[in-house]
KESENU-467884 format. One line per 5 residues: number of its first residue (from 1); their letters; for each residue x, y, z negated of C-alpha. Coordinates in Angstrom, 2 decimals, always signed. Last residue first. Layout:
NUM	A	X:Y:Z  ... .
***
This chain:
466	ILEEE	+96.18:-1.00:-54.07  +93.09:-1.06:-56.27  +94.24:-4.16:-58.17  +97.03:-2.10:-59.74  +94.38:-0.17:-61.72 .
461	KRKNN	+93.73:-3.23:-63.85  +90.29:-4.73:-64.02  +88.21:-4.99:-67.21  +88.22:-1.22:-67.76  +84.58:-0.67:-66.88 .
456	DYNEF	+83.38:-3.03:-69.59  +79.64:-3.42:-68.99  +77.10:-3.57:-71.77  +74.63:-4.86:-69.20  +71.68:-3.65:-67.10 .
451	IEPQY	+72.81:-0.42:-65.47  +76.55:-1.07:-65.54  +75.89:-4.55:-64.14  +74.56:-3.23:-60.81  +73.00:-6.16:-58.95 .
446	YVKGI	+72.07:-5.51:-55.37  +68.48:-6.74:-55.76  +68.37:-5.60:-59.39  +69.80:-2.11:-58.96  +67.75:-1.72:-55.79 .
441	WFKMC	+64.36:-2.38:-57.40  +63.29:-1.44:-60.92  +66.15:+0.65:-62.27  +67.55:+1.83:-58.95  +64.26:+2.85:-57.33 .
436	LYYLV	+62.84:+4.39:-60.51  +65.98:+6.38:-61.29  +66.40:+7.58:-57.72  +62.79:+8.77:-57.49  +62.91:+10.61:-60.82 .
431	TSIVA	+66.28:+12.28:-60.22  +65.51:+13.25:-56.61  +62.17:+14.79:-57.62  +63.63:+16.71:-60.56  +66.65:+18.08:-58.66 .
426	ATFFG	+64.61:+19.08:-55.60  +61.85:+20.78:-57.60  +64.36:+22.68:-59.75  +66.68:+23.75:-56.95  +63.89:+24.91:-54.68 .
421	YDPYL	+62.00:+27.03:-57.21  +61.55:+30.13:-55.07  +62.18:+27.99:-51.98  +58.95:+25.97:-52.40  +58.46:+24.13:-49.09 .
416	FASIC	+62.19:+24.08:-48.32  +63.06:+22.66:-51.73  +60.25:+20.13:-51.48  +61.68:+18.81:-48.21  +65.05:+18.17:-49.87 .
411	APIYA	+63.42:+16.20:-52.68  +61.32:+14.22:-50.18  +64.48:+13.18:-48.25  +66.99:+12.60:-51.06  +65.21:+10.08:-53.29 .
406	IIAAP	+64.39:+7.58:-50.53  +67.91:+7.99:-49.11  +69.51:+7.43:-52.53  +67.37:+4.37:-53.28  +68.09:+2.87:-49.84 .
401	NINKW	+71.83:+2.57:-50.72  +73.77:+2.14:-47.49  +76.48:-0.46:-46.85  +74.12:-2.62:-44.77  +71.79:-2.79:-47.78 .
396	YKYQG	+73.88:-2.34:-50.95  +77.69:-2.40:-50.63  +78.21:-0.78:-54.03  +78.90:-4.10:-55.77  +82.09:-4.76:-53.89 .
391	EMDYL	+82.75:-6.31:-50.47  +84.43:-3.20:-49.06  +86.46:-2.85:-52.29  +87.59:+0.70:-53.20  +84.60:+1.65:-55.37 .
386	DHINL	+84.66:-1.99:-56.49  +87.87:-1.52:-58.47  +86.52:+1.59:-60.19  +83.53:-0.22:-61.64  +81.94:+2.79:-63.29 .
381	RRKRL	+80.44:+3.47:-66.72  +79.27:+6.99:-67.60  +75.91:+5.72:-68.92  +75.31:+3.85:-65.62  +71.64:+4.79:-65.26 .
376	LYYDC	+71.01:+8.11:-67.00  +74.52:+9.56:-66.91  +76.28:+8.63:-63.67  +73.32:+7.71:-61.46  +70.94:+10.41:-62.69 .
371	IMIGV	+73.69:+13.06:-62.60  +74.68:+12.09:-59.06  +71.10:+11.80:-57.74  +70.12:+15.22:-59.11  +73.25:+16.84:-57.67 .
366	IPALI	+72.49:+15.21:-54.31  +68.93:+16.57:-54.39  +70.30:+20.09:-55.08  +72.61:+20.05:-52.04  +70.23:+20.50:-49.07 .
361	ATIIV	+67.92:+23.02:-50.75  +70.74:+24.98:-52.43  +72.48:+25.40:-49.07  +69.22:+26.58:-47.48  +68.73:+29.17:-50.22 .
356	LIQPT	+72.34:+30.32:-49.70  +71.70:+30.80:-45.96  +68.63:+32.90:-46.70  +70.62:+35.09:-49.10  +73.39:+35.59:-46.46 .
351	FDAFR	+71.16:+36.54:-43.53  +72.91:+39.60:-42.09  +76.23:+37.71:-41.93  +74.92:+35.15:-39.41  +77.41:+36.01:-36.62 .
346	WPQIL	+80.14:+35.68:-39.23  +79.68:+31.91:-38.98  +81.87:+31.69:-35.85  +81.48:+27.91:-35.28  +85.09:+27.70:-33.99 .
341	LGVIG	+86.60:+29.22:-37.12  +85.16:+26.66:-39.53  +85.98:+23.83:-37.12  +89.64:+24.86:-37.11  +89.76:+25.06:-40.90 .
336	AIIAA	+88.15:+21.65:-41.46  +90.55:+19.98:-38.99  +93.61:+21.62:-40.57  +92.46:+20.61:-44.05  +92.05:+17.01:-42.81 .
331	TAFSI	+95.56:+16.94:-41.41  +96.99:+18.14:-44.72  +94.85:+15.65:-46.68  +96.29:+12.80:-44.62  +94.34:+10.95:-41.92 .
326	KRPFF	+94.83:+7.34:-40.80  +94.55:+5.23:-43.95  +91.65:+7.18:-45.48  +89.63:+7.59:-42.25  +86.21:+9.03:-43.24 .
321	NVIIY	+87.42:+9.63:-46.81  +90.16:+11.93:-45.52  +87.42:+14.11:-44.01  +85.76:+14.37:-47.44  +89.03:+15.17:-49.19 .
316	GPPML	+89.69:+18.04:-46.78  +86.06:+19.12:-46.94  +86.61:+19.84:-50.68  +90.10:+21.42:-50.39  +89.30:+23.80:-47.54 .
311	NASVN	+86.31:+25.82:-48.77  +86.53:+26.07:-52.55  +90.27:+26.15:-53.27  +91.81:+27.42:-50.02  +88.93:+29.76:-49.30 .
306	SSWQA	+88.55:+31.40:-52.67  +92.18:+32.46:-52.97  +92.32:+33.70:-49.37  +89.03:+35.58:-49.42  +89.90:+37.47:-52.61 .
301	FIVFI	+93.48:+38.05:-51.50  +92.30:+39.70:-48.25  +89.74:+41.84:-50.06  +92.38:+42.97:-52.55  +94.60:+43.94:-49.63 .
296	LCLIL	+91.74:+46.22:-48.61  +91.94:+47.88:-51.99  +95.68:+48.46:-51.65  +95.20:+49.83:-48.11  +92.59:+52.33:-49.30 .
291	VLPND	+94.75:+53.52:-52.17  +97.69:+54.12:-49.81  +95.55:+55.62:-47.02  +93.79:+58.30:-49.09  +92.58:+60.49:-46.20 .
286	RGITE	+90.88:+57.42:-44.76  +88.14:+57.66:-47.38  +87.84:+55.88:-50.71  +84.09:+55.32:-50.71  +83.54:+54.95:-46.95 .
281	IIVDI	+86.51:+52.59:-46.51  +85.47:+50.51:-49.52  +81.85:+50.40:-48.36  +82.88:+49.35:-44.85  +84.93:+46.54:-46.38 .
276	PNWNG	+82.13:+45.48:-48.71  +79.56:+45.09:-45.92  +76.12:+45.26:-47.62  +75.50:+48.92:-46.79  +72.65:+50.91:-48.39 .
271	TAVGS	+75.33:+53.25:-49.70  +74.66:+53.86:-53.40  +72.06:+51.18:-54.13  +73.76:+48.46:-52.10  +77.20:+49.38:-53.44 .
266	TIGIL	+76.06:+49.34:-57.03  +74.38:+45.98:-56.47  +77.48:+44.51:-54.83  +79.78:+45.76:-57.59  +77.47:+44.30:-60.24 .
261	TFLLM	+77.28:+40.97:-58.41  +81.05:+41.04:-58.18  +81.45:+41.46:-61.93  +78.75:+38.93:-62.84  +80.18:+36.29:-60.51 .
256	SSLLG	+83.73:+36.77:-61.74  +82.94:+36.58:-65.44  +80.45:+33.74:-65.02  +82.64:+31.44:-62.93  +85.94:+31.76:-64.79 .
251	ISQAY	+84.30:+31.69:-68.22  +82.13:+28.66:-67.45  +84.73:+26.70:-65.44  +87.55:+27.07:-67.92  +85.31:+26.74:-70.99 .
246	FSGWN	+83.67:+23.54:-69.82  +86.73:+21.85:-68.32  +88.72:+22.39:-71.50  +85.84:+21.01:-73.60  +85.27:+17.96:-71.40 .
241	AELWT	+87.13:+15.18:-73.21  +86.30:+16.39:-76.71  +82.67:+17.05:-75.74  +82.21:+13.57:-74.25  +83.66:+11.98:-77.36 .
236	GKVNR	+87.16:+10.57:-77.23  +88.54:+8.24:-74.57  +89.95:+11.08:-72.44  +91.63:+12.58:-75.51  +94.29:+15.14:-74.70 .
231	VQLFR	+93.09:+15.94:-71.19  +95.34:+17.58:-68.60  +93.27:+18.33:-65.50  +94.17:+16.83:-62.13  +90.96:+14.77:-61.83 .
226	TFDCT	+89.15:+17.95:-62.89  +89.81:+19.51:-59.49  +88.28:+16.98:-57.06  +85.84:+16.32:-59.93  +84.39:+19.73:-59.08 .
221	NLAMT	+82.89:+18.03:-56.04  +79.13:+18.20:-56.38  +78.83:+21.19:-58.70  +81.25:+22.96:-56.36  +78.56:+23.29:-53.69 .
216	IYVGM	+76.22:+24.72:-56.31  +78.65:+27.61:-56.10  +77.05:+30.33:-53.96  +73.65:+28.63:-53.83  +73.04:+29.19:-57.52 .
211	MVVIG	+72.84:+32.94:-56.86  +70.30:+32.42:-54.09  +68.24:+30.02:-56.24  +68.21:+32.56:-59.07  +67.12:+35.33:-56.69 .
206	YGLSL	+64.26:+33.20:-55.40  +63.14:+32.57:-58.96  +63.21:+36.30:-59.67  +60.65:+36.71:-56.91  +61.05:+38.55:-53.60 .
201	SGDGQ	+58.95:+41.37:-52.10  +58.76:+43.05:-55.50  +59.83:+46.52:-54.30  +62.65:+46.67:-56.82  +62.78:+49.18:-59.64 .
196	ISFLE	+65.72:+51.44:-60.50  +66.35:+51.97:-64.24  +69.37:+49.70:-64.05  +71.36:+52.02:-61.83  +70.37:+55.19:-63.67 .
191	GFTIE	+71.51:+53.80:-67.03  +74.66:+52.36:-65.49  +75.54:+55.82:-64.19  +75.71:+56.82:-60.53  +77.56:+59.91:-59.33 .
186	YKNMI	+78.04:+58.64:-55.75  +81.83:+59.09:-55.78  +82.18:+58.23:-59.46  +80.10:+55.06:-59.38  +81.80:+53.82:-56.21 .
181	MIQII	+85.26:+54.58:-57.63  +84.55:+52.80:-60.93  +83.36:+49.65:-59.17  +86.36:+49.72:-56.81  +88.77:+49.97:-59.76 .
176	LGIVI	+87.09:+47.04:-61.50  +87.48:+44.89:-58.39  +91.11:+45.97:-58.06  +91.84:+44.70:-61.56  +89.98:+41.40:-61.09 .
171	IIPSA	+91.60:+40.69:-57.71  +95.11:+41.38:-58.88  +94.72:+39.10:-61.90  +93.40:+36.23:-59.69  +95.80:+36.42:-56.74 .
166	IWELK	+99.16:+35.45:-58.19  +98.07:+32.58:-60.45  +95.59:+31.51:-57.77  +98.32:+31.15:-55.14  +100.40:+28.92:-57.42 .
161	QIANF	+97.45:+26.61:-58.10  +96.77:+26.18:-54.35  +100.40:+25.25:-53.73  +100.16:+22.60:-56.47  +96.96:+21.18:-54.94 .
156	GFAAN	+98.30:+20.47:-51.49  +100.68:+21.92:-48.91  +97.81:+21.72:-46.38  +95.88:+24.37:-48.33  +98.58:+27.00:-47.77 .
151	IIQVI	+98.94:+26.01:-44.10  +95.18:+26.33:-43.61  +95.20:+29.75:-45.25  +97.98:+31.05:-42.98  +96.30:+29.62:-39.86 .
146	GFLII	+92.96:+31.28:-40.68  +94.66:+34.64:-41.13  +96.32:+34.28:-37.73  +93.12:+33.25:-35.93  +90.94:+35.94:-37.53 .
141	LLVEN	+93.75:+38.45:-36.88  +93.75:+37.66:-33.16  +89.98:+38.13:-32.96  +90.09:+41.43:-34.89  +92.56:+43.15:-32.55 .
136	SYGTL	+92.81:+46.89:-33.35  +95.66:+49.37:-32.90  +95.68:+52.83:-34.51  +99.00:+51.90:-36.10  +98.75:+52.25:-39.88 .
131	IEMIS	+95.03:+52.92:-40.38  +93.98:+50.60:-37.52  +96.20:+47.82:-38.88  +94.67:+48.22:-42.33  +91.17:+47.99:-40.83 .
126	NLAYA	+92.17:+44.88:-38.88  +93.45:+43.25:-42.06  +90.14:+44.00:-43.79  +88.17:+42.50:-40.93  +90.59:+39.55:-40.96 .
121	GMWTQ	+89.77:+38.92:-44.62  +86.04:+39.13:-43.94  +86.40:+36.84:-40.89  +88.30:+34.30:-42.98  +85.45:+34.52:-45.45 .
116	FGFWF	+82.91:+33.49:-42.82  +85.05:+30.74:-41.31  +85.75:+29.21:-44.71  +82.12:+29.75:-45.68  +80.89:+27.54:-42.86 .
111	IAPLA	+83.46:+24.81:-43.55  +82.44:+24.77:-47.21  +78.74:+24.79:-46.38  +79.10:+21.81:-44.00  +81.37:+19.65:-46.18 .
106	RIFSP	+78.70:+18.87:-48.76  +76.22:+17.60:-46.12  +79.00:+15.51:-44.55  +79.86:+13.99:-47.90  +76.19:+13.42:-48.69 .
101	IHTGL	+75.81:+11.33:-45.48  +79.32:+9.83:-45.41  +78.60:+7.99:-48.66  +76.03:+5.87:-46.82  +78.85:+3.74:-45.38 .
96	YGFCA	+80.25:+2.56:-48.72  +76.99:+2.97:-50.60  +74.95:+6.08:-51.47  +75.22:+6.42:-55.25  +78.35:+4.40:-56.07 .
91	RIYVA	+79.98:+5.63:-52.88  +79.51:+9.18:-54.24  +82.45:+8.55:-56.56  +84.96:+8.23:-53.70  +84.15:+11.44:-51.79 .
86	YPIGY	+83.80:+13.28:-55.11  +87.40:+12.62:-56.09  +88.54:+10.02:-58.62  +90.52:+10.52:-61.84  +88.23:+8.23:-63.87 .
81	KIGID	+87.36:+10.10:-67.07  +88.31:+13.64:-66.11  +87.21:+13.37:-62.49  +83.79:+11.98:-63.36  +83.50:+14.38:-66.30 .
76	GTLTL	+83.44:+17.27:-63.81  +79.89:+16.26:-62.90  +78.51:+17.38:-66.26  +80.81:+20.38:-66.63  +80.02:+21.71:-63.17 .
71	LIAVL	+76.29:+21.19:-63.75  +76.41:+23.27:-66.93  +78.36:+26.00:-65.13  +75.78:+25.95:-62.30  +72.96:+26.49:-64.76 .
66	INGIL	+74.82:+29.36:-66.39  +75.41:+30.59:-62.84  +71.75:+30.84:-61.95  +70.72:+32.43:-65.23  +73.39:+35.14:-65.13 .
61	CALMI	+73.11:+35.88:-61.41  +69.30:+36.02:-61.58  +69.57:+38.39:-64.56  +71.97:+40.61:-62.61  +69.60:+40.62:-59.61 .
56	QGPSL	+66.59:+41.34:-61.85  +68.34:+44.31:-63.45  +69.36:+45.73:-60.04  +65.71:+45.46:-58.91  +64.71:+42.76:-56.44 .
51	APYLQ	+63.50:+43.30:-52.86  +65.64:+46.47:-52.89  +68.24:+44.88:-53.13  +68.79:+41.16:-52.45  +71.13:+42.15:-49.59 .
46	SASIF	+73.60:+43.92:-51.86  +73.65:+41.04:-54.36  +74.24:+38.52:-51.57  +77.02:+40.61:-50.02  +78.94:+41.00:-53.31 .
41	TVLQV	+78.55:+37.28:-54.07  +79.75:+36.39:-50.56  +82.68:+38.71:-51.21  +84.90:+36.37:-53.19  +86.04:+36.33:-56.78 .
36	AIGIW	+84.70:+32.92:-57.75  +87.51:+30.71:-56.51  +90.33:+32.89:-57.89  +88.57:+33.15:-61.24  +88.12:+29.38:-61.12 .
31	IILFS	+91.81:+28.82:-60.44  +92.72:+31.02:-63.41  +90.38:+29.00:-65.65  +91.94:+25.78:-64.35  +95.35:+27.14:-65.25 .
26	FASMT	+94.00:+27.81:-68.75  +92.69:+24.23:-68.98  +96.14:+22.96:-68.06  +96.83:+21.30:-64.71  +99.49:+18.53:-64.65 .
21	RQKDS	+97.39:+15.41:-64.36  +99.54:+13.66:-61.75  +101.72:+12.01:-64.38  +98.63:+10.56:-66.09  +97.70:+8.87:-62.83 .
16	TPMID	+95.08:+10.14:-60.40  +92.61:+7.65:-58.97  +93.18:+7.03:-55.22  +91.82:+9.53:-52.69  +95.06:+10.97:-51.24 .
11	KGVLY	+96.84:+7.60:-50.92  +94.03:+5.96:-48.96  +91.69:+3.03:-49.62  +88.09:+2.67:-48.42  +89.06:+1.68:-44.87 .
6	NEKVE	+90.16:-1.77:-46.01  +91.43:-3.40:-42.83  +89.73:-6.71:-42.04  +92.02:-9.71:-42.18  +91.79:-11.81:-39.02 .
1	M	+91.48:-15.55:-39.65 .
***
């Protein structure tokens, strides 16, 4: 009899061992600073003005990213406790074949932003080249900058960590310098800035959803990072296990997002221009080439550090999950990067807030399903063996979990119908529908012992996974 190949197993998506957990909480904080200091935040804040006032935009950033930080910590526990990536865990929610639905949805924003931020970095490179040589070739620089980032990501997680250690301090310092320069040149004080009123054409809720859209993507797959995190007491209380993850992600995310939202607001008020590179050139002036070039280098580092961590690593694991035995992470990162450049997302740069609202709408239901499945139903218990077994308990109906599909569709629709509160309606609806379907129907038909029994998730040895 022919033995069917197990397409659920691959070396890059297996649970991490203790030896592979080499990242300290402080290193994770540095990585998060590198992830969060990118120019999409700057652009979003600029484009939200004057519909919202500067004070409302900052408040939206604060509230939105506190919520995201909480979500990051909740879902990060999956990587800390079990060492598995998002692409593997989501099999428990959607089934072995159904997992490709939320994986594909998660990969789309990352691939889009990779192309977008590569364009921003190439725009800055092109400006430097024009200053130094008078020559311009933006298309060539988009390709070259994309290749460099893809190679960096292809070398794996350790290479990504090293980049963040270099980039993050530089980015923060230069960001502060740019903020001071804009305020000095245009003679704006914080008091004047935050006394400005918006025109009221958008609500605070809409602003919160926009700001959540920047990193709600990472709320799905932060376990791709936390699976490499050093944890002193994995079997301790939830807080003991997740404290390092919580402070690293919260401080890294909030500090960077608030700073770059502030810079974006100041720029929008002072210049009316949402393009950070044009603002930098206009503020500093071409008669100060050394300072201008240093600040443009900051832009390049900001895009590079964010792209390899947030926009190549997640779709890389997702693509590996499609063909675990045939595609390595390096190959997957190359595929994701090429697609990101081919779709030319920079053509949609004028609509950044709208794009972020769409991203929140399509991802919020998945966040609701994940948290409901992991915390409310399974009580943090997983059958790791069966996540890699094609005949395991997560097979469901034709390898797709109907409960997840039933929960996802109406939740996603609600987010588009009520964009001002899209995350909240989508998360609540998906959580309620998924819980009811699993508890009283699917979980019984396709029996899920973690939901109904005091299930021992460690009853099988890790060697059985191979």
